[in-house]
C-alpha positions, 0 to 999 in steps of 0.5 A, spaced: 500 500 500 502 506 497 500 512 501 500 519 500 498 524 503 494 530 501 492 534 508 489 535 514 483 540 517 487 546 518 481 547 523 482 542 527 487 540 533 491 536 529 489 530 535 484 528 533 483 531 525 479 529 518 485 527 514 487 526 507 491 520 504 491 517 496 493 510 495 494 511 488 497 504 487 490 501 489 486 507 485 482 509 492 481 514 496 483 514 504 478 519 507 479 520 515 473 523 518 467 524 524 462 519 525 456 520 523 452 518 528 446 514 528 441 520 525 445 521 519 446 514 518 439 512 518 438 519 514 444 516 508 440 510 508 433 512 507 435 516 501 439 511 497 433 506 497 437 502 491 443 500 496 439 498 502 441 498 509 449 500 510 453 494 512 456 493 519 463 492 514 462 501 512 461 506 515 459 514 513 463 519 514 464 527 515 468 531 512 469 539 513 467 543 506 474 546 507 477 540 506 474 540 499 481 542 496 485 536 499 479 531 497 481 534 490 488 534 490 487 527 492 482 525 487 487 527 481 494 523 484 489 517 483 487 519 476 492 520 473 496 512 477 490 509 473 492 513 467 499 510 468 
């Protein structure tokens, strides 16, 4: 696994921070965020009727909008690795 650190939420205490990595080898984004909690999880499940309930092996996380540039950078890295 070749994780490339892309960025960390600049508005957090650097102990419990949303973070973005790009796994260029696997062509995937890796995100750390705040656990959504049962209310948001239920809202996501009810808003995705074709998929049904979210499996226990998956999680809904929150990432602040201020991190969009980091997520774009990670997306670019993953896309570039897929082209090579």
